[in-house]
N, C-alpha and C positions, 0 to 999 in steps of 0.2 A: 862389921860393916866397913866397906871400902870408903876411902876418903872422897869427899865431894869434889867434882871438877870445877865447881863454881856455882854462882847463884844467878838464876834467870827469874825475872819478874814479868808478869803478863797483865795487861789491862785492856778494857774495852772503852771506847770513847766515841763521842758524837751520837748521832741517832742510832738506836738499836736496829739490828738486822737479823732475821732468822738465819741461824747457822753459826752465830757468834759463840754459842755454848759449845758447839762441836769443835770449833777452832781452839777454844780454851782447853777443852778436854784433851785434844791432841797434843797441845803444847805441854800440858802437865804430865801426861803419861809418857810421851816420848822423851821429855826432859829427864824424868825420873829413870826411865830405862837406859838413858845415855849416861847416867851418873851425876846429874845436876840436882841441886836443890831448886825447886820451883815455887815461886811466891805469887799469890794472886793479889792484885791491887784493886780495892773496891772504889767505885765511883770515879773512874778515870784518873786524869791528872790531879784532880782534887784529892784523890786518895793518897797520892805520893806526898803532897804537901801536908796532909793530916796524918801521915804514916799509918794509913789503913791497909797494912800489908801483912799477909798471913801465909805461912808455909802451907803448901798444898800437898795432899796425898792422893793416891789412886782412888780412894774411897770418896774424897771430896768432890770428884767430878763424875761419880756414878749417877746414872739416871738423869743426866743433863742433856744428852745428845738430842733427844726428841723434842725438846722444848724450845719455843721461840724466845725472843728477848735476850737478856744477858744476866746470868745469876751473879755476876760481879758488879752489876749495876753500872750506870753511866751518868755523868753529870757535867754540866758546864762549870768552868772555873774562871771567875773574873781575875783572881790573883795570878793564876798561871798565864793568863793572857798578857801580862806585863813582863818585861825583861827580868825584873827582880824576882818574880815568881818562878820563871824558868831557871834562873840561877840557883834559887833555893831548892827547886826540885832536883836539879843536877847534883847539888851538894848532898842532899839526903840520900840519893842513889849511891853516891860514893861512900858516904858514912856507913850505909848498910851493907856495903860490899857487893852490890848488884853489878854483875859483869855485863849483862845485856838486858834491855827492856824491850819486850815484844808488845807492840801497839796494834790493836785490832780496831779499825775505824775508817773513816772517809778522808776526804781531802783536807779538811780542817784539822783532823787528828794528826795527819801526816805532816802538816806544817809545824805543829807543835813538836812532833818527833824530830823533824829536821833541825828545829831550833835547839832542842836538847842535845843533839849530836854535836853542835857547835861548842857546847860546854863540856864535851868529853864523855857523854853517855853513849854507849853503843846501842843503837836502836835498830830493830827489825820490824817492818810494818806488814800487816796483812790487810788487804782491802775489804773492809766490812761496811758496805753501804748498799741500799736497795737501788740507788740511782744509776749505777753502772757508768759513772761519769769520771772515772780515773783513767788517765790516758795510757799508762804503761801496760795495763792488763785488759784482756778481753773478757774477763769474768770478775765479778765482785760478789762477795758473800752476801746472800740475802736477796739478790735480784730475782733469781728464779722463783723463789717462794712468793715474792711480792707481785710479780707479773702474773703468776698463776692465780693468786687471790683476786687480783683486779679482773682478770679474764673471766673467772667464774661469776663475779658480781655483774659484769657487763652482759654475760649470757642471760642472766636472770632479768636484767633490765630490758633487754631486747624483747623478751617474751611479753612483758607487761606493756611495753611500747607498742608492740604489734596488736595487742588486744584493744588498746585505746586509740590506735592510729596516730600515735604521737611522734614527735621528734624528741630525742633524748640527748642532752649534753652531759657527758660523763667526765668528770675531772679526776685524773689519776696523779699520783705523787711523782717525784723526780726532781724536785727543786728547780734548777734552771736547765735541766737536761731532759730531752724528750724520748729517752730510750723505752721507758715503760709504756708511754703513749704509743710509740711506733709499734712495739711488739703487740700490744693489745689491739691496735688498729688492724694489724694483719690477722691476728688470731681470732678476733671477734668479727671480722668482716665489716668494719666500720665504713660508713659512707664518706666520712671526712675525718682527718687527723690533723690536729693543730698542735705543732711543736715549736718551741722558740727558735730552733735552728733553721726552720724553713718557712714558717708562716709570715706573710708579708703585711699582716693587719688589713688585708683587703676584705672587709666584712661584706661589702656589697657583692663581691664575687661569690663569697660563701653562701649568702642568702639567695642569690640567683640560681646557684646550683641546687639548693634545697627545693626551690620552686620547680625547677626543671625535673628533678627526681619525682616530685609529687605528681606533676603533669604526666610523667611517663608511667604512672601507675604504682609507684612505691607507696605503700600504706604507712610505713614507719621508717625512721632513719635514726642512726646512731652517730653522734659526733664525739670522738674521743679528744678531750682537751687536756693538754699537759699543764701541770701546776705552774710552770714557768710562764704560761699565757694567762691562766687564772680567770677571774671575773665570770665564772660559769653561770651564775644566776642572772647577772646582767645580760650575758649573751643570750640566754634562753628567752628573756623578756624581749630582747631586740628581735630575735628570730620570729617569735609569735606575733609581735606587732607588725612585722614586715610581710609575713606570709599568711597569717591567719591560721597556721597550723599549731595545734596545742603543743607546747614545748615545756619540758621539765628538765631541771638541772639536778644532778646528783654528784656530790663530792664524796668519793669513797674514803679519802683521808687516811687516818692512821690504822685503819683495819689492815692496810697493806703491810704494815710493819710486824703484825702479830701472826700467830698461828704456828703450827708445827712445821719445821723446815722440810722442804722436798728432799728426795734422795740426792739430787744433784748438789744442793746446798750442803747437806750433811757430808757427802763424800769429798767434795772439793775443799770444804773448810777443814776437814780432818787431814787431808793430804797436805794442804798448805800450812796447817799448824805444825805438823811433823817436820815439814821441810824448813820451817823457820828455825826450829831447834837444830836441825842438821846444818843449816847455814852457819849458826854459831859454832857448831862442832868443827866446821871446816876453817874456823878462824876468820871469817869474813865479818866486816863491820858496816853498819849504816846501809842496810839493804832493804829493798821492798820486794815482797814475794807476790808473784802474779801468775796468770796463765797466758801463754802465747803459743799459737799454733797447736793447741790441744795439750800442751805440756806445762807443768809447773816450772817456774824459773825465778831467778832473782836478778835485781838490777840496782845499781848505785842510786841512792836516794836523790842526789842532785841531778843525775842524768834523767831520772824518772820525772822530776818536776819540770824539766825542759821540754818534755813531750807534749803534743797536742792531740786532742781527740775530736772526731767529728762523726756526725750521722752518716751511715752508709747510704750513698746516693741511690744505689740500685735497690736496696730494700725500700727506700722511700718511694721510688718510682713504681715498684711492684705494688706497694700499698695503695697508691693512687689509682693504678689500673684495676686492681681487684675490687676497689670500692665503687667503681662506676657500673652503669648498666648499659653495656655496649650494644645490646640487642635493639635499642631504639635509636642509635646513632647511625642513621643511614642517609 
């Protein structure tokens, strides 16, 4: 057996996202193929502090690709949130001889990774979050599956709304970002989309539009409401009281996190996982892996944190136009 090039550890952190398992699998198998020992850390940063770290083999990641969630588990760690906890985690990584730590997670997980890098741990990040709210990348692992899950649910809700001539308020996830809501709004032909980046809290205007739509002959309407706006049940009550139209609220919730990942999430997560290992192979440190202009790439972690992300104004305009009924605007 040839001598190992070094030790790589991989963990999943924050909210689970479909495709995380594909990324872990790619890290493990690419790492072994490149001559590294690859270790899986269970339960995120908490797993480092508790030394829940296990050497991985090709077999350990078999039959994981098609499953949602994360077989390494994820957990929040109050201890790691403190400076003393991060210093302890960095010390453990050094004691175990871990040359690089690959972190699969969202913005909060990356902040933890950046803090670890300040204590001498080489960190490589993969964007695993359904929210699509990380600035440096055009794609995040899990978003495609989550938005397709929400889209299919809203299609079903529209059918029952049509049968009962209702107005439906459908709340989708995304934390403080409106990307899932915007995509579902376009994909589902929603009459209204409420996202934190654009909604001005003008509920009178919203209700007036719902009334106009009903007067124009629309028997049912769908309002996609982002988690960052929230209060969907209260909104439904307000709409029904103001319009007389039967209105129901549905919060899709954590269903969007589960399920078998789509082909896009499996493929992109796999490529990004392999690229993370090859970034280490190239001798680079403290990088985040992402997609830009259709290609996988890496960026310095501090540079990535300085970037800002915003909703595409044109996509939002298109959603607004397609959700209207222009045939009665004469």
